[in-house]
C-alpha positions in Angstrom: 0.0 0.0 0.0 1.6 3.4 -1.0 1.7 6.3 1.4 -0.9 8.4 -0.4 -3.5 5.6 -0.4 -2.7 4.8 3.2 -3.1 8.5 4.1 -6.4 8.8 2.3 -7.8 5.8 4.2 -6.6 7.2 7.5 -8.3 10.5 6.7 -11.6 8.7 5.8 -11.6 6.9 9.1 -10.8 10.1 10.9 -13.7 11.9 9.2 -16.1 9.1 10.1 -15.2 9.2 13.7 -14.5 12.9 14.2 -18.1 13.7 15.0 -18.0 11.0 17.6 -15.1 12.2 19.6 -11.5 10.7 19.7 -10.4 8.9 16.6 -8.4 5.6 16.5 -5.5 6.1 14.1 -2.9 3.5 14.9 0.4 3.1 13.1 3.4 0.6 13.1 5.1 2.6 15.9 2.3 1.7 18.3 3.4 -2.0 18.1 6.4 -4.0 19.3 6.8 -7.5 18.0 9.0 -10.2 19.4 10.8 -11.7 17.5 11.3 -9.1 14.9 11.5 -11.8 12.2 9.1 -14.6 12.9 10.5 -18.1 13.3 9.1 -21.7 13.3 10.0 -23.5 16.5 8.6 -27.0 17.1 6.3 -26.5 14.1 4.7 -23.4 15.6 5.2 -19.7 14.6 4.8 -17.8 17.9 5.0 -14.1 18.4 4.4 -11.6 21.2 2.8 -8.3 20.2 2.9 -5.5 22.7 0.7 -2.6 21.7 0.2 0.9 23.1 -2.8 3.2 22.4 -1.8 6.8 23.0 -3.9 9.1 25.3 -7.0 10.7 23.8 -7.1 8.3 20.9 -9.5 5.4 21.9 -13.2 6.2 21.3 -15.0 5.8 24.6 -18.1 4.2 23.0 -16.2 1.9 20.6 -15.4 -1.8 20.5 -12.1 -2.5 18.7 -11.0 -5.9 17.6 -7.4 -6.5 16.6 -6.7 -9.7 14.7 -3.1 -10.9 13.9 -2.9 -12.2 10.3 0.0 -14.0 8.8 -0.1 -13.5 5.0 1.7 -15.5 2.4 1.5 -16.2 -1.3 -1.8 -18.0 -2.0 -3.3 -17.5 1.5 -3.4 -16.2 5.0 -4.1 -17.5 8.5 -5.7 -15.5 11.3 -4.6 -15.7 14.9 -6.7 -15.3 18.0 -8.2 -11.8 18.0 -8.1 -9.4 20.9 -11.1 -7.2 21.7 -10.8 -3.8 23.5 -13.6 -1.6 24.6 -14.0 2.1 25.5 -14.9 3.1 29.0 -18.5 3.8 28.1 -19.2 0.4 26.6 -20.9 -2.2 28.7 -18.9 -5.5 28.3 -16.3 -7.7 29.7 -13.4 -6.9 27.4 -10.2 -5.0 28.3 -11.0 -1.3 28.8 -8.8 1.4 27.3 -9.5 4.8 28.9 -9.8 7.6 26.4 -7.9 10.2 28.4 -5.0 8.0 29.6 -4.8 5.5 26.8 -3.4 2.1 27.6 -1.4 -1.0 26.7 -2.3 -4.4 25.4 -0.6 -7.7 24.7 -1.2 -10.5 22.2 0.5 -13.8 21.7 -0.6 -15.2 18.3 0.5 -18.7 17.3 0.3 -20.2 13.9 0.9 -23.8 12.8 3.7 -23.7 10.3 3.2 -24.7 6.7 5.9 -24.3 4.0 4.1 -21.5 2.3 4.7 -19.3 5.3 8.5 -19.2 4.6 8.0 -15.9 2.8 5.2 -14.2 4.8 4.3 -11.0 6.6 2.5 -10.4 9.9 -0.3 -7.8 9.9 -2.7 -6.4 12.4 -6.2 -6.3 11.1 -8.3 -3.8 13.1 -12.1 -3.3 13.1 -13.9 -0.6 15.0 -17.6 -0.9 16.0 -19.5 2.0 17.3 -23.2 1.5 17.7 -24.4 0.1 14.4 -21.4 1.4 12.4 -18.3 -0.8 11.6 -15.2 0.7 10.2 -12.1 -1.3 9.1 -8.9 0.3 10.0 -6.1 0.1 7.5 -4.1 -3.1 8.1 -0.7 -2.5 9.7 2.3 -4.6 8.8 4.1 -5.7 11.9 6.8 -8.2 11.0 8.4 -10.4 8.3 8.7 -14.2 8.4 9.2 -17.0 8.7 12.7 -18.4 9.5 12.0 -22.1 9.0 15.5 -23.5 9.5 14.2 -26.4 11.6 12.1 -27.5 8.7 15.3 -28.6 7.0 15.4 -31.6 9.3 14.8 -34.6 7.0 13.7 -37.9 8.4 14.0 -39.4 4.9 17.8 -39.1 5.0 18.1 -40.8 8.4 19.6 -44.3 8.6 17.2 -46.9 9.8 18.3 -49.6 12.3 19.4 -52.9 10.9 18.3 -56.2 12.5 21.6 -57.9 13.0 22.3 -61.5 12.3 24.0 -63.6 15.1 26.2 -65.5 12.7 29.6 -66.4 14.1 32.2 -68.0 12.0 33.8 -69.5 15.1 31.7 -70.5 18.1 33.7 -71.6 21.2 32.5 -74.4 23.4 34.1 -75.0 26.8 34.2 -78.2 28.8 35.4 -78.1 32.4 36.5 -80.8 34.9 38.2 -81.0 38.3 40.8 -83.5 39.4 40.7 -83.9 43.2 43.8 -84.8 45.2 44.3 -86.3 48.6 46.0 -84.2 51.3 49.7 -83.7 50.6 49.6 -85.7 47.4 50.0 -84.8 43.8 49.5 -88.1 42.0 46.3 -88.5 39.9 44.2 -91.4 41.1 42.5 -93.7 38.6 39.2 -93.0 40.4 39.5 -89.4 39.4 40.1 -90.2 35.7 36.9 -92.3 35.7 34.7 -89.5 37.0 31.9 -88.4 34.7 33.2 -84.8 34.2 36.8 -85.9 33.5 35.6 -88.5 31.0 33.4 -85.8 29.3 36.4 -83.6 29.0 38.5 -86.3 27.4 35.6 -87.1 25.0 35.4 -83.4 24.0 39.1 -83.5 23.0 38.6 -86.7 21.0 35.4 -85.5 19.3 37.1 -82.2 18.3 40.0 -84.0 16.7 37.6 -86.3 14.7 35.1 -83.6 13.6 35.9 -81.7 10.4 34.6 -78.3 11.5 36.0 -78.5 15.1 39.4 -77.9 16.6 40.9 -77.8 20.1 41.7 -74.1 20.6 43.5 -74.5 23.9 43.5 -75.9 27.4 43.8 -74.0 30.6 44.9 -75.7 33.8 44.8 -74.1 37.3 46.1 -76.1 40.2 45.8 -75.4 43.9 46.8 -76.5 47.4 44.6 -75.9 50.4 45.7 -73.2 52.9 46.8 -75.6 55.6 50.4 -76.5 56.3 53.6 -74.6 55.6 53.5 -72.1 52.7 56.7 -73.5 51.0 55.3 -77.1 51.2 52.0 -76.0 49.7 53.8 -74.1 46.9 55.8 -77.3 46.0 52.6 -79.4 46.2 50.6 -77.1 43.9 53.4 -77.1 41.4 53.5 -80.9 41.4 49.7 -81.1 40.9 50.0 -78.7 37.9 52.7 -80.9 36.4 50.7 -84.1 36.9 47.6 -82.5 35.3 49.5 -81.1 32.4 51.0 -84.5 31.7 47.5 -86.1 31.7 46.2 -83.4 29.2 49.2 -83.9 26.9 48.5 -87.7 26.9 44.9 -87.1 25.9 45.9 -84.7 23.1 48.4 -87.2 21.8 45.9 -90.0 22.0 43.4 -87.9 20.0 46.2 -87.1 17.5 45.8 -83.4 17.9 47.7 -80.5 19.3 46.7 -77.4 21.3 48.3 -74.7 23.4 48.3 -75.7 27.1 48.4 -72.9 29.6 49.0 -73.9 33.2 49.5 -72.1 36.5 49.2 -72.9 40.2 48.2 -71.2 43.4 50.1 -72.3 46.5 47.3 -71.5 49.0 43.8 -70.9 47.7 42.5 -68.4 50.3 40.1 -66.9 47.7 38.5 -70.3 47.1 38.5 -71.0 50.8 36.6 -67.8 51.5 34.1 -68.5 48.7 33.3 -72.0 49.9 33.1 -70.9 53.5 30.6 -68.1 52.7 28.3 -70.7 51.0 28.6 -73.2 53.7 26.6 -73.9 56.9 29.6 -74.1 59.2 28.5 -72.7 62.6 31.4 -70.3 63.2 31.9 -69.1 59.6 31.3 -65.4 60.4 34.1 -65.6 63.1 36.4 -67.3 60.6 35.7 -64.7 57.9 36.5 -62.0 60.5 39.9 -63.7 61.1 40.5 -63.6 57.3 39.8 -59.9 57.2 42.0 -59.2 60.2 45.2 -61.0 59.1 46.9 -61.0 55.7 49.8 -63.2 56.7 48.8 -66.8 55.7 50.6 -68.5 58.6 49.0 -66.2 61.2 45.6 -66.8 59.5 46.1 -70.6 59.8 47.2 -70.4 63.4 44.2 -68.2 64.4 41.8 -70.5 62.6 43.3 -73.6 64.2 42.7 -72.0 67.6 39.0 -72.4 66.9 39.2 -76.1 67.5 35.6 -77.1 66.7 35.4 -74.9 63.7 38.7 -76.1 62.3 37.5 -79.7 62.4 34.5 -78.7 60.3 36.8 -76.9 57.9 39.1 -79.9 57.6 36.1 -82.2 56.8 34.0 -79.9 54.5 36.1 -77.1 53.0 39.8 -78.0 52.7 39.4 -81.2 50.7 37.6 -79.2 48.0 40.6 -77.0 47.6 43.1 -79.7 46.7 42.4 -79.8 43.0 43.4 -79.0 39.4 40.7 -77.3 37.3 40.9 -78.1 33.6 39.1 -76.1 30.9 39.2 -77.3 27.3 38.1 -74.7 24.6 36.9 -76.2 21.3 36.3 -74.0 18.2 33.3 -74.9 16.1 34.1 -73.5 12.7 31.1 -72.4 10.6 30.8 -72.1 6.8 33.1 -69.7 4.9 31.6 -66.9 2.9 32.1 -69.0 -0.3 30.4 -72.0 1.3 27.4 -69.9 2.4 26.9 -68.4 -1.0 27.2 -71.8 -2.7 24.7 -73.3 -0.3 22.4 -70.3 -0.8 22.2 -71.0 -4.5 22.2 -74.8 -4.2 19.7 -75.3 -1.4 19.0 -72.3 0.9 17.0 -74.4 3.3 20.3 -75.8 4.6 21.2 -72.4 5.9 20.1 -71.2 9.3 18.2 -67.9 9.6 21.4 -66.2 10.9 23.4 -67.6 8.0 20.8 -66.2 5.5 20.8 -62.8 7.2 24.6 -62.8 7.0 24.5 -63.9 3.4 22.6 -60.7 2.5 25.5 -58.6 3.8 27.8 -60.3 1.3 26.0 -58.6 -1.6 26.1 -54.9 -2.5 23.3 -54.5 -5.0 20.0 -53.8 -3.2 18.1 -56.3 -5.5 20.4 -59.1 -4.5 20.0 -58.3 -0.8 16.3 -58.1 -1.3 16.2 -61.6 -2.9 18.1 -63.1 0.1 15.8 -61.4 2.6 12.7 -62.7 0.7 14.2 -66.2 0.8 14.7 -65.8 4.5 11.1 -64.8 5.0 9.9 -67.8 3.0 12.0 -70.3 5.1 11.7 -68.5 8.5 8.4 -66.5 8.3 8.2 -66.0 12.1 11.6 -64.2 12.4 11.1 -60.4 12.3 14.6 -59.5 11.1 14.3 -60.1 7.3 11.1 -58.0 7.3 12.8 -55.2 9.0 15.8 -55.3 6.7 13.6 -55.3 3.6 12.0 -52.2 5.0 15.5 -50.6 5.3 16.1 -51.3 1.6 12.8 -49.5 0.7 13.6 -46.7 3.1 17.0 -46.1 1.6 15.3 -45.9 -1.8 12.9 -43.2 -0.6 9.9 -45.6 -0.6 8.6 -44.6 2.8 5.2 -46.2 2.5 6.7 -49.5 1.4 9.2 -49.4 4.2 6.5 -48.8 6.7 4.6 -51.8 5.5 7.6 -54.1 6.0 8.3 -52.6 9.4 4.7 -53.1 10.5 4.9 -56.8 9.4 8.1 -57.1 11.5 6.4 -55.4 14.4 3.6 -58.0 14.3 6.3 -60.7 14.7 8.2 -59.0 17.4 8.2 -55.5 18.9 12.0 -55.3 18.7 13.7 -51.9 19.4 15.1 -51.6 15.9 11.7 -52.1 14.4 10.2 -49.5 16.7 12.9 -46.9 15.9 12.3 -47.4 12.2 8.5 -47.0 12.6 9.3 -43.8 14.5 11.4 -42.6 11.6 8.5 -43.4 9.1 6.1 -41.5 11.4 8.4 -38.4 11.4 8.9 -38.7 7.6 5.1 -38.7 7.2 4.6 -35.9 9.8 2.4 -38.2 11.9 1.0 -37.1 15.2 3.4 -36.8 18.1 1.5 -39.6 20.0 2.4 -42.0 17.2 6.0 -41.0 17.1 6.4 -41.2 20.9 4.7 -44.6 21.1 7.4 -46.1 18.9 10.3 -44.2 20.5 9.2 -45.4 23.9 9.8 -49.0 22.7 13.0 -48.2 20.8 15.6 -47.6 23.6 18.8 -49.5 23.0 18.3 -49.8 19.2 21.0 -48.8 16.8 20.3 -45.2 15.7 17.9 -44.5 18.7 19.9 -41.4 19.7 19.7 -40.0 16.1 16.0 -40.6 16.0 15.6 -38.8 19.3 17.7 -36.0 17.9 15.4 -35.7 14.9 12.3 -35.7 17.1 13.8 -33.1 19.4 14.4 -30.8 16.4 10.7 -31.2 15.4 9.7 -30.4 19.0 11.9 -27.3 19.0 14.1 -28.7 21.7 17.3 -27.8 20.0 19.8 -28.2 22.9 18.5 -31.7 23.5 18.7 -32.5 19.8 22.3 -31.5 19.6 23.1 -33.6 22.7 21.3 -36.6 21.3 23.3 -36.5 18.0 26.6 -36.3 19.9 29.5 -36.8 17.5 27.3 -38.1 14.6 28.4 -36.7 11.3 25.2 -36.1 9.3 23.2 -33.2 7.9 20.6 -33.5 10.6 23.2 -33.5 13.3 24.8 -30.3 11.9 21.3 -28.8 11.7 20.8 -29.5 15.4 24.0 -27.6 16.2 22.9 -24.7 13.9 19.5 -24.4 15.7 21.3 -24.6 19.1 23.5 -21.7 17.8 26.7 -23.7 18.1 28.0 -22.7 14.6 31.6 -23.8 15.2 30.4 -27.3 16.0 28.0 -27.3 13.1 30.8 -26.4 10.7 33.0 -29.2 12.1 30.3 -31.8 11.6 29.5 -30.6 8.1 33.2 -31.0 7.2 33.0 -34.6 8.3 29.9 -35.5 6.4 30.8 -38.1 3.8 29.5 -38.1 1.1 28.4 -34.5 1.0 25.2 -33.7 -0.9 23.5 -30.5 -1.9 21.9 -30.2 1.5 25.3 -30.4 3.2 26.6 -27.5 1.1 23.3 -25.6 1.7 23.9 -25.9 5.4 27.5 -24.7 5.0 26.1 -21.6 3.3 23.6 -21.2 6.1 26.4 -21.3 8.7 28.1 -18.6 6.7 24.9 -16.5 6.7 24.5 -17.0 10.5 28.1 -15.9 11.1 28.2 -13.1 8.5 30.8 -14.9 6.4 30.0 -14.0 2.9 32.8 -16.1 1.4 31.3 -19.3 3.1 27.8 -18.3 1.8 29.1 -18.1 -1.7 31.2 -21.2 -1.6 28.4 -23.3 -0.1 25.7 -22.1 -2.5 28.0 -22.7 -5.5 28.5 -26.3 -4.5 24.8 -26.8 -3.6 23.5 -25.4 -6.9 26.0 -27.4 -8.9 24.7 -30.6 -7.4 21.0 -29.6 -7.4 19.9 -26.5 -9.4 16.6 -26.7 -7.6 18.3 -25.2 -4.5 18.1 -21.8 -6.2 14.4 -21.4 -5.5 15.0 -22.6 -2.0 17.6 -19.9 -1.3 15.3 -17.2 -2.7 12.6 -18.2 -0.3 14.8 -18.6 2.8 14.6 -15.6 5.1 18.1 -16.6 6.4 19.6 -15.3 3.1 17.4 -12.2 3.0 20.4 -9.9 3.7 22.0 -11.1 0.5 18.8 -10.3 -1.6 20.6 -7.5 -3.5 24.2 -8.9 -3.3 25.3 -9.4 -6.9 27.8 -12.3 -6.1 25.0 -14.3 -4.4 22.4 -13.4 -7.0 24.7 -14.6 -9.8 24.5 -18.0 -8.3 20.8 -18.3 -7.5 19.2 -16.4 -10.3 
């Protein structure tokens, strides 16, 4: 509206109201708007409007309604109106005295839509006096809308993969104890015939005969009980270790195999003594445990315990014999199929593969269609396992097919409400701008999933909780992570993250230019926009609409890039 037209309208209103006393003739200077440039935060465009009506301006018999209006190309949205009344009007609205004038406050809030990115906030004023209604000229109050948070893009997030549990080598352990008589180190035949020692010998023999097994190693730990002289017990424990090692070597030789044998000994097993005592029903065990805590010298301990005559007899009968032993641990490697064998079996007869082998097989292919074929085979053979459904969803998500991805995730969710499925459904919900209740439902079930923190960061951006978003992303190098730092006003950190993003796309360079605009670095603005436009010429229109770059609207260097 040009100044002459605006002046004519003001004069017309003045003439209409002159005969009725004071005339309301408000101008931009009567309003203060915070922020000066409107911004979308958490999907809402909020403002605070403080208004002042000068003295002798408000008509005593008039009712004035002020409506905030956000105008943009192709439409407008009205905010909640405020009604003021003169001192001679009967009503319940805020009264503005004619003589003194008064102040008022409004807090309009608009739900952000992309069309608002280039918009203007106006005050629309109507004046009712009796049966007459006059529309005051609209007053522009502010520009808008900074919508940087809208750059958050759920579609570029990385969904959580359902991992296979395939292990090329699975280790099996077999343990057995050889018990010795007091002050003896020879292995009795009765010990070699015990069920656990026979099972250990059988494990060695079986590993030697089985094609996909091997004895990885044997660990021997030998002990003496803490009664008697220390030097005697040390010698005794060493002899027990030697006897046990000789037995293991004979078994390895018998099985015609080899393995590393690691052996050690403990002269006086006070740790084992204490553990057995604590789990026993010996009457004076608390007193004995107190002796152990009071004295560290082994001979003093033994002397003090022996002074407890009745207790020592119980120890000699129940505890000490269990400490005269050698513990043997045989570790056998069970070797799974090689990558080549898995692929061969996949093509020959996939039913011979376990679900984890099938899921692992998919990781051996790079083309998405080959991965998809393997996951579909896994679903056919193992329809109740959620993981193949989830990973098929990931392939669709990466291809930008959000609806298809969501369908796969929902099928996976029906099988098992696993954290990774839930985090992926949350990403779909954010990509589709679903209700917060839907997003929060899935996020509440997603804790612990791969990518959970990144999903929370994205959601915090959408809620306008920028500091929490930046914290959630941590050191993640992605466009969304950098955006969180920009919104939190940590531009140095944002720049560092953007430098680490690999590969960089048009959005990465756009954000680099945005950091330049935020920090008044024109060179960074130009460098970032050049790269962004080279990758995606459609960025030009985006720049022209973005209020963040408004200060460069007449800069020829910038215009040469985006025009």
